[in-house]
C-alpha positions as CSV (number, residue, x, y, z in Angstrom):
1,M,11.8,9.7,-14.4
2,I,11.4,6.5,-12.5
3,K,13.5,4.8,-10.4
4,I,13.1,1.0,-10.6
5,G,15.3,-1.1,-7.6
6,I,15.9,-4.3,-7.7
7,I,15.9,-5.6,-3.9
8,K,18.1,-7.8,-2.2
9,E,16.1,-11.7,-1.6
10,E,16.9,-11.4,2.6
11,K,14.1,-14.8,3.5
12,V,15.6,-17.7,4.7
13,P,16.1,-20.0,3.4
14,V,18.0,-17.9,1.0
15,D,16.3,-16.9,-2.6
16,H,19.0,-16.7,-5.6
17,R,16.6,-15.6,-8.0
18,V,15.6,-12.0,-9.4
19,P,13.2,-10.6,-11.4
20,I,15.1,-9.3,-13.9
21,T,18.8,-10.8,-15.0
22,P,21.2,-8.3,-15.9
23,A,20.8,-8.3,-19.6
24,Q,16.6,-7.6,-19.5
25,A,17.9,-4.5,-17.0
26,A,19.9,-3.3,-19.5
27,Q,17.1,-4.2,-22.2
28,I,14.7,-2.5,-20.1
29,Q,16.2,0.9,-19.9
30,R,16.5,1.1,-23.5
31,D,13.0,0.7,-24.1
32,F,11.3,2.2,-21.4
33,P,14.5,5.8,-22.0
34,K,12.2,6.9,-18.3
35,V,13.1,4.0,-16.6
36,Q,16.3,4.2,-14.1
37,I,17.2,0.5,-12.5
38,K,19.2,0.8,-9.5
39,V,20.0,-3.3,-7.9
40,Q,20.6,-3.5,-4.0
41,S,24.2,-4.6,-3.8
42,S,23.3,-8.7,-2.9
43,S,25.7,-11.9,-2.3
44,V,23.6,-14.2,-2.6
45,R,22.3,-13.5,-6.4
46,C,22.6,-16.1,-9.6
47,Y,23.8,-13.3,-11.0
48,P,26.9,-11.5,-9.2
49,D,26.9,-7.3,-8.7
50,D,29.1,-7.5,-11.1
51,D,27.0,-8.8,-14.0
52,Y,24.5,-5.7,-13.7
53,R,27.8,-3.6,-13.4
54,N,28.8,-4.6,-16.9
55,E,25.4,-4.2,-18.6
56,G,25.6,0.1,-16.8
57,I,23.3,-0.8,-14.1
58,E,24.3,1.2,-11.2
59,I,24.8,-1.0,-7.8
60,V,23.9,0.7,-4.4
61,S,24.0,0.3,-0.9
62,S,19.7,0.8,-0.8
63,V,17.0,1.7,-2.7
64,K,15.1,3.7,-1.1
65,D,15.1,6.6,-3.7
66,C,13.1,4.6,-5.6
67,D,9.7,4.5,-6.8
68,I,8.9,1.1,-7.2
69,L,11.0,-1.9,-5.9
70,M,10.8,-5.2,-7.5
71,G,12.4,-8.4,-5.4
72,V,10.6,-12.2,-5.8
73,K,10.0,-13.7,-2.4
74,E,9.0,-11.9,0.7
75,V,10.0,-9.1,2.1
76,P,11.0,-9.0,5.7
77,I,8.7,-6.5,8.0
78,P,11.9,-4.8,9.3
79,S,13.1,-4.2,6.0
80,L,10.0,-2.9,4.5
81,I,10.4,1.2,2.9
82,E,7.0,3.0,4.0
83,D,5.5,4.3,1.1
84,K,6.6,2.8,-1.4
85,T,4.8,0.1,-4.6
86,Y,6.3,-3.2,-4.3
87,L,6.3,-6.2,-6.7
88,F,6.8,-9.6,-4.8
89,F,4.8,-12.9,-4.3
90,S,3.5,-11.8,-0.9
91,H,1.9,-15.4,-0.4
92,T,-1.0,-13.0,1.7
93,I,-3.7,-13.7,-1.2
94,K,-5.5,-16.7,0.3
95,K,-5.1,-16.0,3.7
96,Q,-2.1,-17.7,4.8
97,A,-1.7,-17.3,8.3
98,Y,2.2,-17.4,8.5
99,N,2.5,-14.1,6.3
100,R,-0.6,-11.9,8.5
101,N,2.1,-10.1,10.0
102,L,3.6,-9.2,7.0
103,L,0.0,-7.5,5.3
104,R,-0.7,-5.9,8.5
105,A,2.6,-3.8,7.6
106,V,2.3,-3.6,4.7
107,L,-0.8,-1.3,5.0
108,D,0.4,-0.2,8.3
109,K,3.2,1.4,6.4
110,K,1.1,2.7,3.7
111,I,2.7,0.5,0.7
112,R,1.0,-0.3,-2.8
113,L,1.3,-4.1,-3.0
114,I,1.1,-4.9,-6.0
115,D,1.6,-8.9,-6.0
116,Y,3.0,-11.0,-9.4
117,E,0.1,-13.9,-8.4
118,A,-2.7,-11.8,-9.4
119,L,-0.8,-10.7,-12.0
120,I,-3.7,-11.5,-15.0
121,N,-4.6,-11.5,-18.3
122,E,-8.0,-10.7,-19.4
123,H,-8.7,-14.4,-19.8
124,G,-8.5,-14.8,-15.9
125,H,-4.9,-16.2,-16.6
126,R,-1.4,-15.4,-14.7
127,I,0.7,-13.6,-16.8
128,V,3.8,-14.2,-14.9
129,A,4.7,-17.1,-13.0
130,F,7.8,-19.7,-12.0
131,G,5.1,-22.1,-12.6
132,R,6.7,-24.4,-15.4
133,W,10.0,-24.1,-13.3
134,A,8.6,-25.4,-11.0
135,G,7.4,-28.2,-12.6
136,I,10.3,-28.6,-13.9
137,V,12.3,-29.4,-10.9
138,G,9.6,-30.7,-8.5
139,A,9.4,-33.4,-11.3
140,Y,13.2,-34.1,-11.0
141,N,13.1,-34.2,-7.6
142,A,10.1,-36.4,-7.3
143,I,12.5,-38.9,-9.6
144,W,15.7,-38.4,-7.7
145,T,13.1,-38.9,-4.3
146,Y,12.1,-42.5,-5.7
147,G,15.9,-43.6,-7.0
148,K,16.5,-42.5,-3.1
149,R,14.3,-44.6,-1.7
150,Y,14.7,-47.5,-3.4
151,S,18.0,-47.0,-4.1
152,L,17.6,-47.6,-8.2
153,F,19.7,-45.1,-9.4
154,A,21.9,-41.8,-8.6
155,I,21.1,-38.7,-10.7
156,K,23.0,-35.4,-9.5
157,R,20.5,-32.2,-7.2
158,V,19.6,-30.2,-9.6
159,H,21.3,-27.5,-8.1
160,D,24.5,-28.9,-8.6
161,C,23.6,-28.9,-12.3
162,F,24.9,-25.5,-13.6
163,D,21.9,-25.0,-16.0
164,F,18.9,-26.5,-17.8
165,A,21.1,-28.3,-20.5
166,D,23.4,-29.8,-17.8
167,L,19.9,-31.1,-15.6
168,K,18.9,-32.8,-18.7
169,S,22.0,-34.9,-19.2
170,E,21.1,-36.6,-16.5
171,Y,18.4,-37.5,-17.5
172,P,19.3,-41.2,-19.4
173,K,21.0,-42.2,-15.7
174,V,17.4,-43.2,-14.5
175,K,15.8,-46.3,-15.1
176,L,12.7,-46.7,-13.2
177,P,10.8,-50.1,-13.0
178,S,6.9,-50.5,-13.9
179,I,5.9,-48.5,-11.2
180,K,3.0,-45.6,-12.1
181,I,3.2,-41.7,-11.4
182,V,-0.3,-38.9,-11.2
183,V,0.5,-35.2,-12.6
184,T,-2.0,-32.8,-11.0
185,G,-2.9,-29.8,-12.3
186,G,-3.0,-28.5,-16.0
187,G,-1.2,-25.0,-16.2
188,R,2.3,-24.5,-16.5
189,V,3.5,-27.0,-13.3
190,S,1.8,-30.0,-14.4
191,K,3.3,-29.1,-18.2
192,G,6.8,-28.7,-16.7
193,A,6.3,-31.8,-14.8
194,M,4.9,-33.4,-17.8
195,E,8.6,-32.3,-20.2
196,V,10.2,-34.2,-17.4
197,L,8.8,-37.1,-17.4
198,L,8.4,-37.3,-21.3
199,A,11.8,-36.6,-22.1
200,M,12.9,-39.5,-19.2
201,N,10.8,-41.5,-21.2
202,I,8.1,-42.2,-19.6
203,K,5.2,-43.2,-20.9
204,M,2.3,-40.9,-20.3
205,V,-1.0,-42.9,-19.9
206,S,-4.9,-41.7,-20.5
207,P,-6.2,-41.2,-16.4
208,A,-8.7,-44.5,-17.6
209,A,-6.2,-46.5,-18.9
210,F,-3.5,-45.8,-15.8
211,I,-6.6,-47.5,-13.4
212,E,-7.1,-50.6,-15.3
213,R,-4.2,-51.2,-17.2
214,V,-1.1,-53.5,-15.8
215,F,2.3,-51.6,-17.9
216,D,5.6,-53.5,-18.1
217,V,7.2,-49.9,-18.7
218,P,6.7,-47.0,-15.8
219,V,3.9,-44.6,-16.5
220,F,2.1,-41.0,-15.8
221,C,-1.2,-39.6,-16.7
222,Q,-2.1,-35.9,-16.0
223,L,-5.4,-35.6,-14.5
224,N,-7.6,-32.0,-14.7
225,T,-9.9,-31.2,-12.1
226,R,-12.6,-32.7,-13.7
227,D,-11.0,-36.1,-13.5
228,Y,-10.7,-36.1,-9.4
229,C,-13.4,-34.1,-8.4
230,K,-16.9,-35.0,-8.5
231,H,-20.8,-33.5,-7.4
232,K,-21.9,-34.0,-5.2
233,E,-25.8,-34.8,-6.4
234,G,-24.1,-36.5,-9.1
235,E,-25.0,-33.8,-11.7
236,S,-22.0,-33.4,-14.9
237,F,-18.9,-31.5,-13.5
238,I,-18.9,-28.4,-15.0
239,R,-15.9,-26.1,-14.6
240,S,-17.1,-22.5,-14.3
241,S,-20.4,-24.4,-11.4
242,F,-16.9,-26.1,-9.2
243,Y,-14.9,-21.9,-9.9
244,T,-17.8,-20.4,-8.1
245,S,-19.6,-23.2,-6.5
246,P,-16.9,-25.0,-4.9
247,E,-18.2,-26.6,-2.0
248,G,-21.2,-28.5,-4.0
249,Y,-18.2,-31.0,-4.7
250,E,-16.1,-33.8,-3.8
251,G,-13.0,-35.3,-3.9
252,D,-12.8,-38.4,-6.3
253,F,-9.2,-38.8,-6.1
254,L,-8.7,-42.3,-4.2
255,K,-9.2,-44.3,-7.5
256,Y,-5.4,-42.7,-8.4
257,A,-4.2,-43.0,-5.3
258,Q,-5.5,-47.4,-5.1
259,V,-2.8,-48.0,-8.3
260,A,-0.3,-45.7,-8.2
261,D,3.4,-45.2,-6.9
262,V,4.1,-41.6,-7.0
263,L,2.1,-38.4,-6.5
264,I,3.3,-34.7,-7.9
265,A,0.5,-31.9,-6.5
266,G,0.7,-29.1,-9.5
267,A,-2.9,-28.4,-9.1
268,Y,-3.8,-25.3,-7.8
269,W,-6.1,-25.3,-4.7
270,D,-8.6,-23.3,-3.1
271,P,-9.3,-23.6,0.8
272,S,-12.8,-23.5,-0.3
273,A,-12.6,-27.0,-3.3
274,P,-11.9,-30.9,-1.7
275,V,-8.7,-32.1,-0.9
276,L,-7.5,-34.1,-2.9
277,F,-7.2,-37.0,0.4
278,E,-7.4,-37.3,4.0
279,R,-5.4,-38.6,6.4
280,E,-7.4,-41.3,7.5
281,D,-7.1,-42.1,3.1
282,V,-3.5,-42.9,4.0
283,L,-4.3,-44.9,6.6
284,K,-6.4,-47.6,4.8
285,N,-4.4,-50.6,2.8
286,N,-5.6,-49.5,-0.7
287,F,-4.0,-46.4,-0.1
288,K,-0.4,-46.9,-2.6
289,I,1.5,-44.3,-2.9
290,R,4.8,-44.1,-0.6
291,I,6.4,-40.4,-2.6
292,I,4.4,-37.4,-2.7
293,A,6.2,-34.3,-4.7
294,D,3.9,-31.7,-3.8
295,I,5.4,-28.9,-6.0
296,T,2.1,-26.7,-4.5
297,C,3.0,-26.8,-1.0
298,D,-0.2,-25.9,0.8
299,I,1.1,-26.4,4.3
300,Q,-2.3,-28.7,5.6
301,G,-3.9,-27.9,2.6
302,S,-5.3,-30.5,0.1
303,I,-2.8,-33.0,1.3
304,P,-2.4,-33.8,5.1
305,S,1.1,-35.4,5.0
306,T,2.2,-31.5,3.6
307,L,2.8,-30.6,7.8
308,R,5.7,-28.4,6.4
309,S,7.8,-26.9,3.7
310,S,11.4,-28.8,3.2
311,T,14.3,-27.6,2.2
312,I,16.6,-27.5,-1.0
313,D,19.4,-28.2,2.0
314,D,17.3,-31.0,2.8
315,P,14.6,-31.0,0.5
316,I,12.8,-34.8,2.0
317,Y,10.9,-35.8,5.4
318,D,8.9,-38.5,6.2
319,Y,4.8,-38.7,7.1
320,N,4.3,-41.2,9.6
321,P,0.7,-40.8,9.2
322,S,-0.2,-43.4,12.3
323,E,0.7,-40.5,14.0
324,D,0.5,-37.4,11.8
325,I,3.9,-36.3,12.5
326,V,6.9,-35.8,10.1
327,E,10.1,-37.7,10.6
328,L,13.6,-38.3,9.4
329,P,13.4,-39.3,5.9
330,L,13.1,-42.7,5.1
331,T,13.4,-44.0,7.8
332,D,9.9,-46.6,7.1
333,E,8.8,-48.5,4.8
334,A,5.2,-47.2,5.6
335,N,6.2,-43.9,5.9
336,I,5.6,-41.7,3.1
337,T,8.0,-39.7,1.7
338,V,7.2,-35.9,0.9
339,M,9.5,-33.4,-1.0
340,A,7.4,-30.2,-0.4
341,V,10.4,-28.0,-1.6
342,D,8.4,-24.2,-1.8
343,N,11.3,-23.0,-4.2
344,L,11.3,-25.0,-6.7
345,P,12.5,-23.0,-9.2
346,C,15.2,-21.4,-6.7
347,E,17.6,-24.6,-8.0
348,L,17.6,-23.5,-11.6
349,S,18.2,-19.9,-10.8
350,R,19.4,-18.9,-13.9
351,D,16.8,-20.2,-16.2
352,A,13.8,-19.2,-13.9
353,S,14.9,-15.5,-14.1
354,E,15.5,-15.1,-17.1
355,S,11.9,-17.1,-17.9
356,F,10.8,-14.7,-15.1
357,G,11.9,-11.2,-16.3
358,D,10.8,-11.8,-20.6
359,E,7.9,-11.8,-19.0
360,L,7.6,-8.2,-16.9
361,I,9.5,-7.3,-19.5
362,N,6.5,-8.0,-22.3
363,N,3.0,-8.2,-19.8
364,V,3.9,-6.4,-17.2
365,F,6.1,-3.1,-17.8
366,P,4.3,-1.2,-20.6
367,Y,1.7,-0.7,-18.1
368,L,3.9,-0.1,-14.4
369,V,5.5,2.9,-16.2
370,G,2.9,3.3,-18.5
371,E,-0.9,4.2,-19.2
372,D,-2.6,0.8,-17.0
373,I,-5.3,0.9,-19.9
374,L,-6.4,-3.4,-19.3
375,G,-6.1,-2.7,-15.9
376,T,-3.6,-5.1,-15.4
377,I,-1.9,-3.5,-12.3
378,A,-5.2,-2.5,-10.8
379,K,-5.8,-5.7,-11.1
380,A,-3.1,-6.6,-8.9
381,T,-2.9,-4.4,-6.4
382,V,-3.8,-5.6,-3.2
383,T,-3.2,-3.0,-1.0
384,E,-2.5,1.2,-1.4
385,M,-2.7,3.4,1.4
386,G,-3.1,1.9,3.7
387,S,-6.5,0.2,2.8
388,L,-6.8,-3.4,1.4
389,S,-8.5,-2.7,-2.5
390,D,-11.7,-3.5,-3.6
391,K,-10.8,-6.9,-5.1
392,Y,-9.4,-7.7,-2.1
393,D,-11.8,-6.8,0.7
394,Y,-12.0,-10.4,1.8
395,L,-8.7,-10.3,3.1
396,K,-9.9,-7.6,6.7
397,A,-11.1,-10.7,8.0
398,Y,-8.4,-12.2,7.6
399,V,-5.4,-9.5,8.3
400,E,-7.6,-8.5,11.5
401,G,-6.5,-12.1,12.9
402,K,-10.5,-13.7,12.4
């Protein structure tokens, strides 16, 4: 029998999501007879303990007797249990400095860490993610922020809506002037964002038309990497070349920033790739963007205004580019208003959790509790038996603090 424990979320601010819903937990035990699921009691989940009990799932105070432990966000270091297999978003594989000590603790405790972000298929595409929901909430929050900044309309916050259907009932209340919105990225996040914008009757236009034309209705364009990065030597953009040798490319985003009012950033960013723009660019008179919804929320990453993350309770802050500091939101028209909530899907916890759990059941569980015939689990295993796996050996210097 393989015992799987669903751990309670302890990271602050609180996250209400679950990797497996009550109905899905029952389904897993039916579909995988050798699996027993236990759920650590929690008062903060979007699904209360009784919902799991009603599906015949055992609620426990401790999951120390389980073999595999599954959560969503990073596990606080004191709560890590030695010699266990953990699945959660560790936010370490891009060498995030704020989680260096977490990875050190994982190694010290000889934990086998499987990072959700690293679970990919044979084409290199992620097989479990909250990306669509991050895009949906992030785009809605961008529009909410615009209405708030310019006192144009009032719509409910996402987390005040019961579910996605309730959220969509707010769309007709949005009344925008003829602004221009730019969306970066071509994956789940940007598709989720575009889903919202289109449903709000915001017209999608080509990148070229976005730059060149004047519209009498609100519009948006979606940019892939080739649209805002160019080869330093003037050679054609080749996707494979960009990802293997990003140092040979430079940013080409400013032509959009000169005409856009709102930026919704949903593109994955690697630290070796060009940034979207620099602080010095923001200081120029022709930099037009005044609202940035940074869904990716890479702190001091590709977007200089993202100096810190924000929270669901306090979703926005102002970025003062002259001083390069964070200020109170909506205090100065010269500032950029930033929405950088780092757990956006938590605002639609039930919908996001159900979608995520379905992907786990279909794409991960057969290999997690059965034979890993495609190497799906192996490729996502960051640490094991106190060592970094070969694929993640590049994190050694990061762990050592170099």
